[in-house]
N, C-alpha and C positions, 0 to 999 in steps of 0.2 A: 715308470714305477707304478704299480697298482695301489688302489686305495682300499681300505677296510673300514667297516663300521662295526662297532662293538654292540652286542645285544644286551646290554646291561639293563635297560629299561624294561625289556620283555621278561627277563629273568626275575628282576625285582618285583614286577607286578604279579607274577606268578606265585610269589611268596607274600605278597601284601607288604612289601618293604618299601619305605622311602629311600631315596638316594642317601640321605643322611645315615640311615640305618645300615645300608650297604657299606658306606664309609667306615662306620664305626665297627662293623663286623669284620670287614676285610683289612682294615689298616691302610687303605688307600685314601690319600688326602681327599677331602670332600671336593675342593675346587677342580682337582684333576679328574675325579670321578664324574662330576658335572660336566666337564669339557668332553670327556669321552662319551658320556651318555647322550649328549646333545649334538655332537658332531655328525654331519651327514657323510663324512668320509675323511679318513686320515691316512697319511703316508707312513707315520712312525707312531709306535705305541711302546710304552715301557713294559719290557718282558716280566719284570718282577711284579708289576701291577696286574698283569694278565694272570700270572700264577695265583696271586692272592685272591683275585676274583673268581677264578675257576674253583679254587678251594672252598670259598664261601658259598658258591652256588652249587658245589658238589657236581660240576660238569667238567668235561674235558676242555682244554684251552681252545681247541678247534670249534667247539660248539659255541664260544663266545664271539668268534670271528666270522663276519659275513664279508666275502670278497665282493667288491663292486666292479661293475664292468668299466673298462677304460673307455674314455670318450675321445 
């Protein structure tokens, strides 16, 4: 199974938003968002959280996800 990294920090920084602001704007729980933003690679991600984040950043879901090489 491949791993993915979410580009939350990059999109937040482009908008000068904190993770707390992203959480408030998107409705994604702050602790979940923090985990997603800091994780170097995850096997699973909540699809509804991805949709909320894509909407708040006004990007495609695919833009949020970075596929990591399997080692």
